[in-house]
N, C-alpha and C positions, 0 to 999 in steps of 0.2 A: 807894913808895906803901904806905899801910896797907891792910889787908884791906877796911876800910870804904870807903876811897877807890877801890879797884879795883871794888868793888861798885857804887858810884855811877856810875863810868864805864861799866860794862857796862849798868846799867839806863838810863842816858842813851841808849845805843845802842838798847836795846829800845824805849824811848819814841819815838825817831825812827822806827823801823820801824813802830810802832803808828800814829804820825801819818800815815805814808805809806799804810798800809792804810785809815785813816779817810778820807783824800782820795779813794782809789779807790772806797770805798763811796759817798761824796758824789757823785762823778762818775757812778757807775752809776745813781743815782737822779735826777740833775738834768741831765746832759749827754750821757751815752753813748748812741750809736745802738743799736737793738735787736740788731743783728748782732754787737755786741761782747761779748755775755754770756759765751760759752764761754771766750774769752781772758781776760776779767776774772776768771772763776772760777779759772783757773790762776794768774793773778797773785796773787790773794788767798791761794790755797792755798800758794804758794811763800813769801809773806811770813809767813804763819802758821807754816809749818814752820820757817822760819829763826828766828823769834822763839822758838819752842818749843825748838829745839836750843840756842840761846844760854842760855835760862833753865835748862835742865836740865844744862848742861855741868858737868863735874867741878870746874872752876875756881870756878864760882859756889857749888857745894856746899861746897868747901873754905873759901872765904872766909866763907861764912855761919857756918861752925863756928868761925872765928877772930875775926870782926869784933867790935869794941866801938864803941858809938856815942859821938859827941862831946858830945851834949846831948839834951834831951827830944825835939826835932824829929828828930834823928838816930835816937834809940831807936825812935820811931814808924815812921820810914822802914825801919829794919832789921826790925822786926816784920812790916811789910807785904811786904818783900822775901822773908822766910822763908815767909810765907803764899802768895805768888805762886809761889815755887819748889816748895812742897809740892803745890799744885794742878797745876803743870805736870808734875812727876815722876809724877803719878798716871796720865798719859795718854801713850801712845806717839805719836811724831811722825806716823806714818802715819794714825792716827785723827784727829789734829788737821787734817791736810791733807784727809782725806776729808770731814770735817765742813764745811770751807770750800767744797769743790766741790759738795757736796750742797745746802748753803744757797744758794749762788749760782745753781745750776740751778733750784731750787724757786722762788726769789724771782722769777726771770724768767718762769716759767710761771704763777705766781700772778697776775701782771699781766694775762695773757691770760684766765685763768680768771675773775678778778673782772669784767673787762669783759664777758665772755660769761655771767656768772652760772652757771658750769658747774664745780661742785666736782670732777667726775670728771676734768677735764683735769689738775688738780694733785694729785689723790689719790695716785697712785703716787710722785710726787716728795716729797710731804709724808710719806708712809709711810717713805721712806728717811731723811728728816730725823729723824723720831721714833725710828726704829730706832737711828740713831747717837747721838741725844741720850740715849736710855736707856743706851747703852754708856758714854757720857761720865759720866752721872749716877752709874752704878754704880761706875766707877773713882774718881771724885772722892769719893763717899760713903765708900768703903772707906778712902781715904787720910785724910780729914778726920774720920772717926768720926761721920758724919752719915747720915741717910736720903738716898736718891738725890735726891729733889726738893729737899730742903733744901740739898744741895750745889750745885744749880743756882741757887737763890735767893742763896746766898752769893756767887756771881759778880757779882750786881747790887747787893745790899745786905748787906754782911757783918754778921753778928751777929743777923740777923733770920731766924727759921724759920717754917715753916707752923704750928707750935704757938703761936707768938707771934701770928700773924695770925688764926687761926681764931676765937678768942673776940672779937676786935675786929670782925671781919666779921659774926659772928653777932649781936652786939649792935647793929650798924648796921642789919642787915636787920630786926630787931625794931622799931627806932626808925622806920625808913622805912615799914614797913607801916602804922603809925599816922599818921605825919606827912605822907606823900604825899597821901592823900585830903584832909587838912585844907588843905594848901598849894594843891591844885587848886581847892578851894571858895573860898578867900580870893582866889585869882587870878581866878576867874570873877566874883566880886562886884565886882572893881575895873574890869571892863569891858575891851574889846579895846584894843590899841595901834594907833596910826596907822602904816600901813606907810611905810617910807622910799620916796621917790618913784622913784628909779632912772630909767633904767639908770645904771650906774656904770662909765664907761669904764676899761678896764684900766690905761691910762697914768696916769690920775688916781689910781686905787687904789694903784698902785705908788709914786707920789710920796708919797701920804699914809702908806702903810705904812712907808716909809723914814723919813719925818719923825717918826712916832710911835716907831719904834725908837730914833731919836736922842733923842727926849724922855725915854725911859727911861734913856738914857745910853750907847747903843751907838756906838762909834767906828768909822765905816766906813773908816778907814785900816787897820783890822784885821778887817774883816767884809765879807761879801757877802750880798745878798738875791737869791735865784733862785726858780725854779718847779720843783715836783715833784708827783707824784701824791699823795704823803703828806707833809704838812709835817713837817720835822724840823730839828734843829740838829746840825751836824757840824763837821769841821775840827779846828783846834788852838787853843790859847789866844791865839795871836798872829795867827790867820787863821781866824776863825770863819765858818762857812757856815750860814745859815739859809735855809729854803725855805718857800714857801706855794703855794697855787693860787688863781686868780682866777675869780670868777663875776660877770659884768656885771649879773646880777639881784640879787645878794646881797653887799653890801660887807662884811658881818660875817665871812664865812668867811675871807677873806684877812686882814682887819685884826686880828681877835681871834686868829687863828692866828699872825700875826707877833708880836703882843704876848706870846703864850705862848712862842714860840721865842726871843724876845729875853730873856725871863727865864732860859732855859737859857744863852743866849749871854753874858749878864752874869756868870753864875757862872763860865763858862770864862775869860772875860777877867779876872776878879778872883782867880783862883787864884794862890798865892804864887810870884812869879817866881824867887825864890831856890831853889826846889825844882822848877823846870820839868823835865819828863821823869823825875822820881823818883816812886815810888809815893805818898809823902806829899804830893806837890804836885798830885795828882789830886783830883777831887771826892770827897766823903765817901760816895758811893754814889748809886744811882739814885733812891731815895726822897728823899734830900737834894736831888738835882737836880730832881725833880718839884716839890718844895716851892718851889723858886725860880721855876720857870715859872708856878706857880699863885698864888704870892703877888703876882706882877706882873699876870697876866691876870685872875684871879678876884677876889682880895682887893682889889687897888688899882684896876685899870683898869675893873672893872665896879662900882666903888663910886659912890654918888650924887655924891660930890665930883668924881672924875675925869671922870665922864660930862658934867659941866658944861663942862669944858675940851674934851673930845673932841667933844661935840655942836657946839660952835662951829666947830671945825676941819672937821668933816664938812660943815656948811652952807657954809662958805667954799669947800671943795673941789668941791662938787657943786651948790650953788645951790638955788633953788626955795623953797618954803614953809618957814620955819624951825620951824614947830610940830612936825613929826616928829622934829626933831633936839634937842628939849628933853630935858634929863636925865631927867625923869620918864618920858617916852615911850620913850627908849632903855632905861631900866631895865625897862619892861614887855616890850620886844622881846628884850633880851639877858639878862634874868634870868627868862625864862619857864620854868616847870616843865612838862615834857611827856614822856610815856612814848614813847620813840622807839627805833628799831632801831640807830642808829649811835652808837658810843661817842664818837667825836671831836666829834659834834654835840650830845651830851647836856648837859643842865643839871647844875649841881654837886650837886643833890640826888639825881638818879637815876644820875649817873655811877658812883658806887661799885657799884651793882647790876651794871653791865656788867663791872666789874673782878672782882667776886666770882665771877660766872659763869665768866670766863676762868681765874681762879685755880683753881677746882675742876676745870674741864675739863683744864687742862694738867697738873695734878697727877695726875689719873686717867690721862692719856696716858702720862706718865712711869712711873707705878707699874704700868701694864699692865692696869688694870681697864677701860680704854676704848681701843678701836682706832680708827684714823684713819677707816675706813669708817663708823663709828658716829657720827662727830663732828657732821654736820649735824643729825641727829635729836636728839642729846643737847643741842646748842646751842639748838635751837628749843624743846625741852621746858623747858630751864632758864630761858630768857627768859620763857616763858609763866608759869612759877611766880613769878618775881621781879617782873615788871612787867605781867603779864597780856596780853602781845602776842606774836604769832608772825610772824617774817619771812616775806614772800611768796616769797622766793627767797634763795639762798645769798650773793649779793652783798651783801644786807642782813643776812646772818647770819654764818656761820663764815668767809666769804671776805673780810670787810671789813678785817681788820688784817694788816699785813705781818709781825708779830712771829714767829709760829710758822713761817711759810714762809721766814724768814731765820734760823731756829734759835734765836730768843730765847725760851727757856723759863725761867720763874722771874722774869721782868721785871714782869709785870702787877701783882702786889701793890704795887709801888713807887708806882703812880699814886695809889692811895687813901691809902696811908701818907703820901705827899707832900702830898696835899690836907689831911690832918689836921694834918701838921706846919706847913703854910702858915698855917692858921688860928691855930695856937698861936704861931707866930712873929709874925703880925700883931698878936695881942693884946699880946705883949710890946713890939712896936714902938710901938703906940699908947700904951703906958705911958711909953715913953721919949721919944716925940715927941707931946706933947699937941696941937700945931698941925698934925698930919698932914693932916687933911681940908682945911684952908685951903691947904696946900701942894699937895695933889693937885688942888684946884679951879683952880689956876692952872698946872697942868701941871708943877709943880716936883717931880721925882722924886729930886733930888739927896740930900736928907736921908735918905730911905728907903734909897736904894742905898748910902749911906755906912754906915748901920747894918748892912745886910746884908753889906757888904764886911768890916766888922769882926767880925761875929758868925758868918758862914757862909763867904763866899767865901774870905777870907784865911786861914781855918783849914785849907784843903786837906783831906787825909784824916787829919790828926793825931788827930782824935777820931772815934769811931764815931757812928752815927746817934743813939743815945740820949744819949751824952755831949755831942754837939753841941747837942742840944736842951736838955739840963740847963744847959750853960754859957750858952746864949742866953736861955733863958726861966725857968730855975730849977727845971725838972722834966723828967722823961722824957716820952715821947709820951703825951698826954692827949686821947683822942678827944672828951672833953666840950667842948673848945674849938671843935671842928668843928661839933658839933651845936648849940652855942650860937650860932655864926655863922649857921648855916642857919636856926635859929629866929628870930633877929633879922631876917634878910633875907626869909624866905618865910612865916613863921607869925605875923606881927604884922599885925593889921588896920590 
C-alpha cells in the first residue's frame, strides 16, 4: 500500500468511530433514559479518546509526510487530513476525553435547568465546559496560528474567522434597525391572518411530516424521523436521523422543523459515496450545511408557490374550513415578522439578531471578558439592545439553546452565514430553473434537489465555503442577496 492508501484506510476507521459517536449522541437526545447519562458520557469520552489517539499516531504523521495524492479529489483529501492531524496534535488525549465528559454532564443538567428556568442549576457545569473550551481554543490557536475563538470557528466552518464575520454582522444590524420597523408597519397594514383551526393530532402530524420529507426527496430506507426536545439531524449518510417535537395546538413547529432538518438530511444523503468516511467526503462545513436546511425550509417551502401545495396537503390531513390553509394566509402565519425571545421560532428577518448576540457572547466567554455567572444579564441586555425585548426568565434567554451546554462554541455564526448563502444559492437556482415556482407549486422538488446535488451535496468538502459559492453562483458570499430576498418578501406593499 502507498502512504496515501494507508492514510485513507486509517481515516476510514476514524470515520467509522465518528459515526458510532454520532449515533450515541442521537440516542442520548432521542431515546436514552435519563439514568443513562453518566455511562453515555464515558462511552463518548472513550470514543473521542480512541479517535484522537489514532489521529495523532506516529504512523499517521509519517504517512502524511510521505503521501502524494492521485488526483484533485485526493489532493483535497490529503490537505484536509493534514489539517485534522494538526488540530488533533494540538490537544492532549486527556483533555479531549475531559471535554466529552464535561459536555455530556452539562448537557444532561441543562435539560433540567431549562425545564425549571433555573440557570443556577447548570452554572457550575457550564463553567467547567467553558474552562475546558478556553483550554482547547488556546491549544488549537497556537497550533493553527489563529486567535483562540477563530480556532473554534475553524472546527465548524474552515476558512471563516471572526474578522470575516464582524463586518457582515454589523452591516446587517444597521440594515435591520431600519428595515424591521418598516416590515412591522407593512405587516400591520395587511391585517391579521386566520388561525389554523386545530387541534392537530400527533399521529396525523407525524404522517404529514414524513410525507413532506419524502416530497423533498428523503428516502426512509436510509432515514428515521423521531422526537427530541431540540430538533436536529444526526446519524450517517446512509442512516440519517432527523427529529422534531409535536404540539397539538401548533402544526407549524413540527412541520417546518422537519422540513428544515430534511434539508440537512438531504445534504448528508447526497455526499459523494466514493469518498465515504474520508475528510473530503464530508460536508463543506456548518455554514454550508445550514444553507441547505434553509434553502429547503425558508427559501423553497415558505415560498408562495410551495405554500399552494402544502396548504392543500394540510387541509386534506386535518379537514375543516379550507380558507385558513390558503397560500396567502399561510404566508401571513409563517412569514410573520415578530420580535421574539426564542431563536428557533424566529422569523428570517430577526433570526440573525439572535445569532449575532450569541456570537458576541460566546466569543467573550472564550476570550475571558465574560464569565459564565455574568451570562444571563449580558444576554438580556444584548437582546434588549438588538430587538428591544427582555426575556422574563432564563428558559427564554440564555438557557434556550443546547449548543454551549454541549460544548459547541464557534458554531453560531454558521446559522446566519448559511441563511445568506441559501439566498445566494436560491438566486442562482432560479436563474438555472426558470420554471422553479411552477415546480414548487405542484410539490416537485426534484429539479431543485438535482441542482443542489450537483452544486453542493456532491462536492463534499473538496471546496471551501467561499469557493463552493463561487463555483455554484459565480461569486463569494454576498449578503446583498439575503437582504434583497428579505426586501422582496417583507418590505414590498
